[in-house]
C-alpha positions as a Markdown table, in Angstrom:
| # | Residue | x | y | z |
|---|---|---|---|---|
| 1 | Met | 52.8 | -11.6 | -72.2 |
| 2 | His | 49.6 | -13.4 | -71.6 |
| 3 | Pro | 47.8 | -13.5 | -68.3 |
| 4 | Glu | 47.8 | -16.5 | -66.0 |
| 5 | His | 44.7 | -18.7 | -66.0 |
| 6 | Gly | 45.9 | -21.4 | -63.6 |
| 7 | Asp | 43.1 | -20.7 | -61.2 |
| 8 | Gln | 40.7 | -22.2 | -63.8 |
| 9 | Ile | 42.3 | -25.6 | -63.6 |
| 10 | Pro | 40.2 | -26.9 | -60.6 |
| 11 | Gly | 37.0 | -26.0 | -62.5 |
| 12 | Leu | 38.3 | -27.7 | -65.6 |
| 13 | Asn | 39.2 | -30.8 | -63.5 |
| 14 | Arg | 35.6 | -30.8 | -62.2 |
| 15 | Ile | 34.2 | -30.5 | -65.8 |
| 16 | Glu | 36.5 | -33.4 | -66.9 |
| 17 | Gly | 35.0 | -35.5 | -64.1 |
| 18 | Gln | 31.5 | -34.5 | -65.1 |
| 19 | Val | 32.0 | -35.4 | -68.7 |
| 20 | Lys | 33.4 | -38.8 | -67.7 |
| 21 | Gly | 30.3 | -39.3 | -65.5 |
| 22 | Ile | 28.1 | -38.4 | -68.4 |
| 23 | Lys | 29.9 | -40.9 | -70.6 |
| 24 | Arg | 29.4 | -43.5 | -68.0 |
| 25 | Met | 25.7 | -42.7 | -67.7 |
| 26 | Ile | 25.3 | -43.1 | -71.4 |
| 27 | Glu | 27.2 | -46.4 | -71.4 |
| 28 | Glu | 24.9 | -47.6 | -68.5 |
| 29 | Arg | 21.8 | -46.4 | -70.5 |
| 30 | Arg | 20.6 | -44.2 | -67.7 |
| 31 | Tyr | 17.4 | -42.1 | -67.9 |
| 32 | Cys | 17.5 | -39.4 | -70.6 |
| 33 | Val | 16.5 | -36.6 | -68.3 |
| 34 | Asp | 19.2 | -37.5 | -65.8 |
| 35 | Ile | 21.8 | -37.4 | -68.6 |
| 36 | Leu | 20.4 | -34.0 | -69.8 |
| 37 | Thr | 20.6 | -32.6 | -66.3 |
| 38 | Gln | 24.3 | -33.5 | -66.1 |
| 39 | Leu | 24.9 | -32.1 | -69.5 |
| 40 | Lys | 23.4 | -28.8 | -68.5 |
| 41 | Ala | 25.5 | -28.8 | -65.3 |
| 42 | Ala | 28.7 | -29.4 | -67.4 |
| 43 | Lys | 27.7 | -26.7 | -69.8 |
| 44 | Ala | 27.1 | -24.2 | -66.9 |
| 45 | Ala | 30.5 | -25.1 | -65.5 |
| 46 | Leu | 32.2 | -24.5 | -68.8 |
| 47 | His | 30.4 | -21.2 | -69.1 |
| 48 | Lys | 31.8 | -20.2 | -65.6 |
| 49 | Val | 35.4 | -21.0 | -66.8 |
| 50 | Glu | 34.8 | -19.1 | -70.0 |
| 51 | Gln | 33.6 | -16.1 | -68.1 |
| 52 | Gly | 36.7 | -16.2 | -65.8 |
| 53 | Val | 39.1 | -16.3 | -68.8 |
| 54 | Leu | 37.1 | -13.5 | -70.5 |
| 55 | Lys | 37.3 | -11.4 | -67.4 |
| 56 | Arg | 41.0 | -11.9 | -67.1 |
| 57 | His | 41.5 | -11.1 | -70.8 |
| 58 | Met | 39.6 | -7.8 | -70.4 |
| 59 | Gln | 41.5 | -6.9 | -67.2 |
| 60 | His | 44.9 | -7.7 | -68.6 |
| 61 | Cys | 45.0 | -7.8 | -72.4 |
| 62 | Leu | 42.4 | -5.2 | -73.3 |
| 63 | Lys | 43.5 | -2.9 | -70.4 |
| 64 | Asn | 47.1 | -3.1 | -71.6 |
| 65 | Ala | 46.1 | -2.2 | -75.1 |
| 66 | Val | 44.1 | 0.8 | -73.9 |
| 67 | Glu | 46.9 | 2.0 | -71.7 |
| 68 | Ser | 49.3 | 1.7 | -74.6 |
| 69 | Lys | 47.2 | 4.3 | -76.5 |
| 70 | Asn | 48.1 | 2.3 | -79.6 |
| 71 | Glu | 44.9 | 2.7 | -81.7 |
| 72 | Val | 45.6 | -0.3 | -83.9 |
| 73 | Glu | 46.2 | -2.6 | -80.9 |
| 74 | Ile | 43.1 | -1.3 | -79.2 |
| 75 | Gln | 41.0 | -1.9 | -82.3 |
| 76 | Glu | 42.5 | -5.4 | -82.7 |
| 77 | Lys | 41.5 | -6.3 | -79.1 |
| 78 | Ile | 38.0 | -4.9 | -79.6 |
| 79 | Asp | 37.6 | -6.8 | -82.9 |
| 80 | Glu | 38.8 | -10.1 | -81.3 |
| 81 | Leu | 36.2 | -9.7 | -78.6 |
| 82 | Met | 33.4 | -8.8 | -81.0 |
| 83 | Gln | 34.2 | -11.8 | -83.2 |
| 84 | Leu | 34.2 | -14.1 | -80.2 |
| 85 | Leu | 30.9 | -12.6 | -78.8 |
| 86 | Val | 28.9 | -12.9 | -82.0 |
| 87 | Lys | 30.3 | -16.3 | -82.9 |
| 88 | Arg | 27.6 | -19.0 | -82.6 |
| 89 | Val | 28.6 | -22.5 | -81.5 |
């Protein structure tokens, strides 16, 4: 069973609002630096949500794999995290 991430919804709602605001700024041809500032804020907010999901994954999914003592499952969880961490976006 996967962990609950419902506590991330308020942050995602704020991000959604930020992105709509950025879109509006672009449509209104606002100053570039103001748009970039808002983009950085949205990126930071996404990073915060990402960290929350990652932390919960480690506390729940990875911990359960370790407690199972199933070496294959443990290695799968480690490999998943390593692929995610080294992936460039």
